[in-house]
SESE-819133 format. One record per atom (N, C-alpha, C): residue in one letter; x, y, z. Coordinates in steps of 0.1 Angstrom, whole numbers, padded with zeros to 4 digits, always signed. Each point is the difference from the previous one (the first is absolute). Example, Ala and Ser with C-alpha at 12.3 -4.5 7.8 and 13.67 -1.06 7.14 Angstrom:
2
A+0132-0057+0078
A-0009+0012+0000
A+0009+0012+0000
S-0004+0011-0007
S+0009+0011+0000
S-0008+0011+0008
END
This chain:
302
X-0106+0259+0489
X+0017+0001-0007
X+0010-0010+0001
X+0004-0009-0008
X+0007-0011+0006
X+0014+0003-0004
X+0009+0009+0010
X+0013+0004-0004
X+0007-0011+0012
X+0009+0010+0002
X+0011-0005+0010
X-0004-0010+0010
X+0006-0012+0001
X-0005-0009+0012
X+0001-0016-0003
X-0007-0008+0001
X+0004-0014-0004
X-0007-0002-0016
X+0007-0008-0008
X-0006-0005-0012
X-0008-0010-0001
X-0013+0004-0001
X-0010-0009-0005
X+0003-0013-0007
X+0008+0000-0009
X+0002-0012-0009
X+0010-0009+0006
X+0013+0005+0004
X+0011-0008+0007
X+0000+0002+0017
X-0003+0010+0005
X+0000+0004+0015
X+0013+0005+0005
X+0006+0002-0011
X+0014+0007+0003
X-0002+0013+0003
X+0008+0009+0008
X-0001+0018+0004
X+0003+0003-0012
X-0008+0012-0002
X-0004+0004-0013
X+0003+0018+0002
X+0015+0004+0002
X+0000+0016+0004
X-0003+0008-0007
X-0002-0002-0014
X-0008+0010-0012
X-0010-0004-0006
X+0001+0006-0013
X-0008-0006-0007
X-0002-0014-0007
X+0013-0005-0004
X+0001-0014-0004
X+0005-0006+0008
X-0004-0018+0001
X+0005-0011+0008
X+0014+0000-0003
X+0012+0002+0010
X+0012-0006-0008
X+0003-0015+0001
X-0007-0005+0004
X-0002-0017-0002
X-0006-0005-0010
X-0012+0004-0003
X-0009-0003-0013
X-0006+0007-0010
X+0003+0015+0004
X-0001+0011-0008
X-0014+0003-0005
X-0011-0006+0011
X-0013+0003-0003
X-0001+0017+0005
X-0007+0008-0007
X+0001+0014+0004
X-0014+0001+0010
X-0002+0011+0004
X-0011+0002+0014
X-0008+0009-0012
X-0013-0007+0004
X-0014+0007-0003
X-0001+0015+0006
X-0010+0007-0009
X-0002+0016+0006
X-0016-0002+0002
X-0007+0008+0007
X-0017+0003-0002
X-0004+0000-0010
X+0005+0004-0012
X-0009-0003-0011
X+0006-0010-0009
X+0003-0011+0001
X+0007-0011-0005
X-0009-0007-0010
X-0013-0001+0005
X-0008-0005-0009
X-0011+0008-0003
X+0000+0015-0001
X-0007+0010-0005
X-0002+0001-0015
X-0008+0005-0008
X-0003-0001-0013
X+0009+0010-0003
X+0007+0011+0006
X+0010+0009-0008
X+0011-0004+0003
X+0008-0012+0010
X+0005-0003-0004
X+0005-0012-0009
X-0009-0007+0000
X-0003-0012-0014
X+0002+0008-0018
X-0009+0009+0002
X+0001+0007-0008
X+0016+0007-0009
X+0010+0004+0014
X+0009+0006-0004
X+0007-0010+0001
X-0002-0012+0005
X+0013-0008-0005
X-0005-0009-0012
X-0008+0000-0005
X-0007-0005-0013
X+0005+0011-0009
X+0002+0011+0001
X+0008+0012-0009
X+0014-0004+0000
X+0008-0004+0014
X+0015-0001-0005
X+0001-0014-0003
X-0006-0013+0000
X+0000-0008-0011
X-0003+0000-0013
X-0010+0010-0007
X-0005+0000-0011
X+0003+0017-0011
X+0001+0007+0008
X-0001+0013-0006
X+0015+0003-0003
X+0004+0002-0011
X+0016+0004-0004
X+0001+0013+0005
X+0010+0003+0011
X+0009+0011+0003
X-0008+0003+0010
X-0010-0009+0011
X-0004+0005+0010
X+0003-0011+0010
X+0002+0011+0011
X+0003-0007+0014
X-0003+0009+0013
X-0007-0005+0008
X-0008+0006+0014
X+0010-0006+0010
X+0006+0012+0002
X+0005+0000+0018
X-0010-0004+0008
X+0010+0000+0014
X-0007-0004+0011
X-0012+0011+0002
X+0004+0011-0001
X-0007+0012+0000
X-0011+0003-0006
X-0002-0007-0013
X-0011+0002-0009
X-0001+0007-0011
X+0013+0006-0005
X+0000+0012-0010
X+0009-0013-0011
X-0004+0002-0012
X+0008-0004-0010
X+0011+0007-0003
X+0013-0011-0003
X+0013+0001-0002
X+0001-0007-0014
X+0011+0004-0008
X+0008-0007-0013
X+0009-0009+0000
X-0006-0010-0007
X+0013-0011-0001
X+0002-0003-0014
X+0006-0010-0003
X+0002-0006-0015
X-0014-0005-0005
X-0007-0007+0008
X-0015-0004-0008
X-0007-0008+0012
X-0011-0004+0001
X-0008-0012+0006
X+0008-0009-0002
X-0002-0011+0009
X+0004-0013+0001
X-0004-0007-0011
X-0011-0002-0002
X-0007-0006-0012
X+0002+0006-0011
X+0003+0014-0004
X+0006+0003-0014
X+0012-0002+0002
X+0008+0004+0007
X+0017-0003-0001
X+0001-0015-0002
X-0008-0012+0003
X+0001-0012+0002
X-0003-0006-0013
X-0009+0005-0006
X-0007-0003-0015
X+0009+0010-0009
X+0006+0009-0004
X+0009+0004-0005
X+0012-0004-0005
X+0004-0006+0017
X+0015-0004+0000
X-0001-0015-0007
X-0013-0007+0004
X-0002-0013-0009
X-0001+0001-0012
X-0006+0008-0009
X+0003+0002-0013
X+0011+0006-0006
X+0004+0009+0005
X+0007+0012-0005
X+0019-0007+0003
X-0001-0010+0009
X+0016-0003+0006
X-0004-0016+0001
X+0001-0009-0010
X-0003-0013+0004
X+0010-0008+0008
X-0003-0005+0010
X+0005-0004+0012
X+0007+0005+0013
X-0001+0014-0002
X+0004+0008+0011
X-0009-0002+0011
X-0013-0006-0001
X-0008-0001+0011
X+0007-0012+0009
X+0001-0011-0006
X+0007-0015+0005
X+0010+0006+0007
X+0010+0011-0010
X+0015-0003+0006
X-0003+0009+0015
X-0006+0012+0000
X-0001+0007+0010
X-0005-0007+0011
X-0009-0009+0000
X-0008-0009+0007
X+0012-0012+0008
X+0004-0006-0010
X+0012-0011+0008
X+0009+0010+0003
X+0006+0012-0003
X+0008+0006+0007
X-0002+0009+0014
X-0013-0001+0003
X-0006+0005+0011
X-0004+0015+0000
X-0002+0004-0012
X-0007+0017+0000
X-0013-0002-0006
X-0006-0002+0007
X-0016-0005+0001
X-0015+0015+0005
X+0012+0008+0008
X-0008+0010+0004
X-0010+0007-0014
X+0007+0006-0009
X-0006+0007-0012
X-0012-0007-0005
X-0001-0012-0002
X-0010-0007-0007
X-0010-0009+0008
X-0009-0006-0008
X-0009-0008+0007
X+0004-0013+0001
X-0004-0009+0010
X+0009-0012-0001
X-0005-0011-0010
X+0006-0006-0005
X-0001-0011-0010
X-0014-0005-0007
X-0003-0005+0013
X-0018-0005+0002
X-0006+0013-0002
X-0002+0010+0004
X-0006+0014+0000
X+0002+0004-0017
X+0010-0002-0007
X+0002+0006-0012
X-0007-0013-0009
X-0002-0009-0001
X-0005-0011-0004
X-0016-0001-0002
X-0006+0006+0011
X-0013+0000+0006
X-0004+0012-0008
X+0009+0014+0004
X-0009+0009-0007
X+0000+0002-0013
X+0009-0007-0008
X-0001-0004-0013
X-0011-0008-0003
X+0003-0012+0005
X-0010-0008-0002
X-0011+0003-0003
X-0009+0014+0010
X-0010+0003+0001
X-0007+0008-0013
X+0013+0008+0001
X+0000+0010-0015
X-0001-0012-0016
X+0005-0010+0003
X-0001-0007-0010
X-0012-0006-0002
X-0007-0009+0009
X-0014-0004+0002
X-0010+0009-0004
X+0003+0012+0002
X-0010+0014+0000
X+0001+0002-0018
X+0010+0003-0006
X+0005+0001-0012
X+0001-0011-0010
X+0011-0010+0004
X+0001-0010-0009
X-0014-0012-0001
X-0007+0006-0006
X-0012-0009+0003
X+0002-0015-0013
X+0008+0006-0008
X+0000-0007-0015
X+0008-0011+0001
X+0007+0001+0010
X+0011-0013+0000
X-0007-0012+0012
X+0010-0010-0006
X-0003-0010+0010
X-0017-0006-0002
X-0008+0003-0009
X-0014-0002-0004
X-0006-0014-0004
X+0003-0007+0012
X-0003-0016-0006
X-0015-0003+0008
X-0004-0012-0009
X-0017-0005+0009
X+0002-0012-0002
X-0010-0003+0006
X+0000-0019+0001
X+0000-0006-0015
X-0005+0006-0008
X+0005-0006-0018
X+0009+0001-0001
X+0010+0008+0005
X+0015-0002-0003
X+0012-0012+0009
X-0009-0010+0005
X+0002-0010+0011
X-0005-0015-0009
X+0000+0004-0009
X-0003-0017-0008
X+0010-0011+0002
X+0009+0003+0002
X+0012-0008+0002
X+0012+0005+0011
X+0003-0007+0008
X+0007+0005+0014
X+0008-0014+0001
X+0012+0005+0000
X+0011-0014+0001
X-0005-0004+0016
X+0004-0013+0000
X-0002-0006+0011
X-0015-0007+0007
X-0007+0009-0010
X-0017-0007-0001
X-0001-0003-0017
X+0004+0010-0005
X-0003-0007-0020
X-0015+0010-0003
X-0012-0006-0003
X-0012+0004-0004
X-0006+0006+0014
X-0004+0010+0000
X-0007+0003+0014
X-0014+0000-0002
X-0006-0005-0011
X-0013+0006-0003
X-0008-0010+0007
X+0003-0015+0007
X-0006-0008+0006
X+0001+0007+0016
X+0012+0004+0005
X+0004+0006+0009
X-0011+0008+0009
X-0002+0012-0014
X-0009+0011+0004
X-0013-0007+0001
X-0004-0009-0009
X-0016-0006+0001
X-0002-0002+0011
X+0009-0008+0007
X-0004-0008+0011
X+0001+0007+0013
X+0006+0010+0001
X-0001+0012+0010
X-0010+0008-0002
X-0007+0003-0011
X-0011+0006-0003
X-0010-0007+0004
X+0001-0010-0002
X-0016-0010+0005
X+0005-0003+0014
X+0011+0001+0007
X-0001-0006+0015
X-0007+0015+0006
X+0000+0013-0007
X+0000+0017+0006
X-0016-0002-0003
X-0006-0007-0006
X-0013-0003-0009
X-0001+0013-0010
X+0011+0005-0006
X-0004+0010-0012
X+0002-0006-0013
X-0004+0009-0009
X+0002-0005-0017
X+0016+0008+0003
X+0007-0006-0010
X+0012+0002-0007
X+0001+0012-0001
X-0006+0007-0007
X-0002+0013-0001
X+0000+0011+0010
X-0007-0006+0011
X-0003+0007+0014
X+0016+0000+0010
X+0002-0016-0005
X+0017+0006+0007
X+0011+0007-0006
X-0002+0002-0012
X+0011+0007-0009
X-0002+0012+0006
X-0011+0002+0002
X+0001+0017+0005
X+0006+0000+0008
X-0004-0008+0013
X+0003+0001+0011
X+0016-0003+0003
X+0005-0011-0012
X+0013+0000+0000
X+0007+0014-0004
X-0002+0003-0010
X+0004+0011-0008
X+0002+0013+0013
X-0011+0002+0008
X-0003+0010+0011
X+0018-0004+0010
X+0000-0011+0005
X+0007-0002+0009
X+0016+0002-0006
X+0002-0001-0014
X+0011-0001-0008
X+0007+0013+0003
X-0009+0011-0002
X+0005+0014+0001
X+0005+0001+0014
X-0002-0003+0010
X+0006+0002+0013
X+0012-0011+0001
X+0000-0009-0007
X+0008-0010+0000
X+0016+0001-0005
X-0002+0008-0012
X+0010+0005-0008
X+0012+0008+0008
X-0013+0011+0010
X+0011+0006+0006
X+0011-0005+0008
X-0004-0011+0007
X+0010-0010+0010
X+0007-0004-0009
X-0003-0010-0009
X+0009-0006-0008
X+0013+0007-0005
X-0002+0012-0005
X+0009+0008-0006
X+0013+0003+0014
X-0006+0001+0013
X+0008+0004+0010
X+0008-0014+0003
X-0004-0011+0000
X+0003-0011-0001
X+0014-0006-0006
X-0001+0006-0011
X+0010+0001-0014
X+0014+0005+0009
X-0003+0009+0007
X+0013+0008+0003
X+0014-0006+0007
X-0009-0008+0014
X+0013-0007+0003
X+0005-0016-0008
X-0010-0002-0010
X+0005-0009-0010
X+0013+0006-0009
X-0004+0013-0003
X+0010+0005-0012
X+0013+0004+0006
X-0002+0000+0021
X+0013+0005+0003
X+0007-0012+0000
X-0007-0013+0004
X+0008-0011+0001
X+0006-0009-0012
X-0008+0007-0014
X+0008-0001-0011
X+0016+0007-0003
X-0002+0013+0009
X+0011+0006+0000
X+0015-0007+0010
X-0002-0012+0006
X+0010-0005+0009
X+0011-0008-0011
X-0002-0007-0009
X+0006-0006-0004
X+0012+0011-0014
X-0010+0007-0002
X+0008+0012-0008
X+0010+0010+0008
X-0004+0002+0013
X+0009+0009+0008
X+0002-0002+0016
X+0006-0016+0001
X-0001-0007+0014
X+0008+0006+0008
X+0010+0012+0000
X+0007-0002+0009
X-0008+0017+0006
X-0013+0004-0002
X-0008+0010+0007
X-0011-0008+0005
X-0007+0005+0014
X-0008-0009+0006
X-0014+0002-0002
X-0008-0009-0001
X-0015-0003-0007
X-0001+0013+0005
X-0003+0008+0010
X-0008+0011+0007
X+0003+0014-0009
X+0009+0000-0004
X+0005+0009-0010
X-0005-0001-0015
X-0001-0016-0006
X-0007-0004-0011
X-0017+0007+0002
X-0005+0000+0013
X-0010-0001+0001
X-0007+0015-0002
X+0008+0011+0007
X+0001+0010+0000
X-0001+0007-0016
X+0012-0005-0010
X-0001+0003-0011
X-0013-0003-0009
X-0003-0014+0006
X-0010-0005-0010
X-0016+0009+0006
X+0001+0006+0013
X-0014+0007-0001
X+0001+0014-0007
X+0011+0005-0001
X+0003+0012-0009
X-0004-0003-0013
X+0006-0010-0007
X-0001-0004-0012
X-0016-0001-0003
X-0003-0011+0005
X-0017+0002+0001
X-0006+0015+0000
X+0004+0006+0011
X-0004+0012+0000
X-0002+0008-0010
X+0017+0002-0008
X-0001+0005-0013
X-0010-0002-0011
X-0006-0018-0001
X+0000-0002-0014
X-0016+0002+0005
X-0010+0004+0011
X-0008+0001-0001
X-0008+0014-0002
X+0012+0009+0009
X+0000+0010-0008
X+0004+0006-0015
X+0006-0008-0004
X+0008+0001-0015
X-0021-0005-0009
X-0002-0008+0006
X-0013-0007-0008
X-0013+0008+0003
X+0000+0003+0013
X-0010+0009+0002
X-0004+0015-0005
X+0012+0007+0000
X+0004+0017-0003
X+0005+0004-0010
X+0010-0010-0001
X+0012+0006-0010
X-0006-0003-0013
X-0004-0015-0001
X-0002-0004-0012
X-0013+0001-0006
X-0008+0004+0009
X-0011+0006-0002
X-0003+0015-0006
X+0007+0005+0006
X+0004+0016-0005
X+0007+0001-0014
X+0008-0011-0003
X+0006+0001-0009
X-0009+0000-0015
X-0011-0015+0002
X-0010-0001-0008
X-0007+0009-0002
X-0002+0006+0010
X-0012+0014+0001
X+0007+0009-0012
X+0011+0002+0003
X+0006+0010-0006
X+0001-0006-0017
X+0003-0009-0004
X+0001-0003-0011
X-0012-0003-0009
X-0011-0001+0007
X-0012-0004-0002
X-0007+0016-0007
X+0002+0009+0010
X-0003+0009-0004
X+0010+0009-0012
X+0013-0007-0002
X+0005+0009-0012
X-0004-0010-0012
X-0002-0012+0002
X-0009-0003-0012
X-0013+0001-0005
X-0008+0005+0011
X-0014+0005-0006
X+0005+0012-0007
X+0005+0007+0005
X+0007+0012-0004
X+0004+0001-0017
X+0008-0008-0002
X+0007-0004-0011
X-0011-0010-0008
X-0008-0005+0001
X-0013-0012-0004
X-0002+0006-0016
X+0000+0012-0002
X-0009+0003-0011
X+0014+0004-0008
X+0011+0002+0004
X+0012+0001-0010
X+0004-0010-0005
X+0002-0011+0009
X+0005-0015-0008
X-0005-0010+0008
X-0015-0003-0001
X-0007-0009+0003
X+0009-0021+0000
X+0005+0005-0010
X+0009-0016+0000
X+0010+0001+0008
X+0007+0009+0001
X+0014-0001+0012
X-0010+0000+0018
X-0011+0008-0001
X-0003-0002+0013
X-0010-0015+0000
X-0002-0005-0009
X-0006-0015+0004
X+0013-0007+0002
X+0011+0001-0008
X+0009-0014+0002
X+0004+0005+0015
X+0003+0015+0006
X+0003-0002+0011
X-0009-0004+0007
X-0010+0001+0001
X-0011-0007+0009
X+0000-0012+0002
X+0003-0006-0013
X+0001-0013+0000
X+0008-0008+0009
X+0014+0008-0001
X+0012-0003+0005
X-0003-0001+0014
X-0010+0011+0007
X+0000+0001+0012
X-0007-0009+0008
X-0008-0003-0011
X-0013-0012+0002
X+0007-0013+0005
X+0012-0005-0006
X+0004-0012+0002
X+0007-0001+0010
X-0005-0012+0005
X+0006-0006+0016
X+0013+0003+0000
X+0005-0013-0010
X+0018+0000-0001
X+0003+0014+0001
X-0001+0011-0004
X+0006+0012-0002
X-0005+0007+0013
X-0006-0002+0005
X-0006+0006+0013
X+0007-0004+0012
X+0000-0013+0000
X+0009-0008+0008
X+0012+0005-0001
X+0006-0003-0010
X+0017+0002-0004
X+0000+0016+0006
X-0005+0010-0002
X+0000+0014+0009
X+0002-0001+0011
X-0008-0010+0005
X+0001+0001+0015
X+0012-0006+0005
X+0003-0011-0002
X+0012-0006+0000
X+0013+0006-0002
X+0002+0007-0010
X+0010+0008-0004
X+0004+0008+0009
X-0008+0010+0003
X-0003+0012+0013
X+0005-0007+0013
X-0006-0012+0002
X+0004-0005+0015
X+0013-0006-0003
X+0007-0004-0007
X+0011-0008-0004
X+0013+0012+0003
X-0003+0013-0005
X+0008+0013-0001
X-0002+0001+0013
X-0009+0001+0006
X-0002+0003+0015
X+0008-0007+0009
X-0003-0014-0002
X+0008-0009+0005
X+0016-0001+0000
X+0004+0005-0007
X+0014+0000-0004
X+0007+0010+0006
X-0007+0009-0005
X+0005+0013+0014
X-0001+0001+0012
X-0013-0004+0009
X+0000-0006+0013
X+0010-0009+0003
X+0003-0011-0008
X+0008-0012+0006
X+0013+0006+0000
X+0004+0010-0009
X+0016+0008+0001
X-0002+0006+0009
X-0010+0008+0004
X+0002+0012+0016
X+0001-0011+0010
X-0010-0010+0006
X+0000-0008+0010
X+0010-0006-0001
X+0004-0009-0010
X+0009-0013+0003
X+0014+0003-0006
X+0003+0016-0008
X+0014+0000-0007
X+0004-0010-0007
X+0010-0001-0006
X+0006-0011-0013
X+0000+0011-0010
X+0005-0008-0012
X-0001+0006-0007
X-0014+0000-0013
X-0001+0008-0007
X-0015+0006-0007
X-0004-0014-0008
X+0010-0003-0006
X-0007-0014-0008
X+0001-0012+0012
X+0002-0003+0012
X-0004-0007+0009
X-0015+0003+0003
X-0002+0016+0002
X-0014-0002+0001
X-0009+0000-0007
X+0005+0002-0016
X-0008-0004-0010
X-0005-0013-0002
X+0009-0010+0003
X-0005-0017+0003
X-0006+0000+0007
X+0001+0002+0012
X-0010-0002+0013
X-0014+0007-0002
X+0002+0014-0007
X-0014+0006-0001
X-0009-0010-0010
X+0009-0005-0010
X-0010-0013-0010
X-0003-0010+0007
X+0005-0005+0004
X+0000-0013+0014
X-0012+0006+0007
X+0001+0011+0008
X-0010+0003+0006
X-0016+0004-0005
X-0004+0004-0014
X-0005+0000-0008
X-0008-0010-0004
X+0008-0008-0001
X-0004-0013-0006
X-0008-0006+0013
X+0008+0001+0012
X-0009-0009+0011
X-0014+0008+0007
X+0001+0013-0007
X-0011+0006+0004
X-0012-0004-0009
X+0004-0001-0016
X-0008-0004-0009
X-0006-0014+0002
X+0008-0007+0009
X-0005-0016+0002
X-0007+0003+0013
X+0002+0007+0009
X-0009+0002+0009
X-0013+0001-0002
X-0003+0015-0007
X-0013+0005-0008
X-0007-0011-0007
X+0007-0011-0011
X-0006-0008-0004
X-0004-0012+0003
X+0010-0012+0008
X-0008-0008+0009
X+0000+0003+0014
X+0007+0007+0010
X-0004+0001+0011
X-0014+0007+0007
X-0001+0013-0009
X-0010+0011+0003
X-0012-0009-0008
X-0001+0000-0012
X-0011-0004-0008
X-0008-0013+0009
X+0011-0012+0002
X-0003-0013+0005
X-0005+0006+0015
X+0006+0004+0005
X-0002+0001+0015
X-0013+0010+0000
X-0003+0011-0004
X-0013+0006-0001
X-0010-0009-0003
X-0002-0010-0010
X-0010-0010-0001
X-0002-0005+0015
X+0010-0007+0004
X-0001-0010+0012
X-0004+0011+0013
X+0005+0009+0002
X-0002+0007+0012
X-0015+0007+0001
X-0003+0003-0011
X-0015+0003-0002
X-0006-0010-0002
X+0000-0010-0006
X-0009-0014+0002
X-0001-0006+0013
X+0009+0002+0010
X+0002-0007+0009
X-0007+0011+0015
X+0005+0007-0004
X-0007+0014+0011
X-0014+0000-0002
X-0004-0001-0012
X-0015-0002-0003
X-0006-0013+0007
X+0004-0010-0001
X-0001-0013+0007
X+0001+0000+0012
X+0011+0006+0008
X+0002-0001+0012
X-0008+0009+0010
X+0003+0011-0006
X-0005+0012+0010
X-0010+0007-0003
X-0011-0004-0011
X-0012+0006-0006
X-0009-0015-0004
END
């Protein structure tokens, strides 16, 4: 048992469980046991569960993961505001928040960002990509069809990376809007804002459409024309994208007011600007970057 003595991290004396210099915690004999791992996992995930050092479960407000996701959705901006203010113990760290929700998103949100090589017939900076694709396929001694299958498989991996790349760019776009705050604060806000959007797309919006389609199927025989009209509206890409960005705008306005203060109208205009920045990043940076990173990762590393 690694208790009182010298801290293995910084070398300072450690008279009790925690090092007074760097905060390193003393390890216990069962630190890497399966039982300890499962207990720690319960503390992070299971609502209302916390295991004390003796191994018995005690109640608290909720597991960190549960509390974090609930706060992210229920109280826009509070996660960022608490982190910036130094209240960090009750929640997952910002990167943990994003990665946790991103995993759920890419498991459940399979209908989003569905690109294939055929969607990149024209790319800014290149123009028509047909010649570029044919030359690369010939270099690899593949048919264009075989190269397309290879490209599409790599595309699935690259889109996960490209979404994460947008986060610091989104934070950079906040600098001229809120110049008196540090870039690091904008970055924390951006991580949480992107995490919310993935949560909204992967869980909330899918649940909404599921409920709507169940209701439409139930009343299909009663009023088929109404069902057909609503179904066509929900199938419309413009309406679908508008629903997403209206919800995102409302979230951003509330979150901006909590984190950065100011009048509600100021938060609204900032939210509109950030919504436009996000749309720009998706249409131009994400889409174009997705093509280039996929193409050159195949060319250079495979």
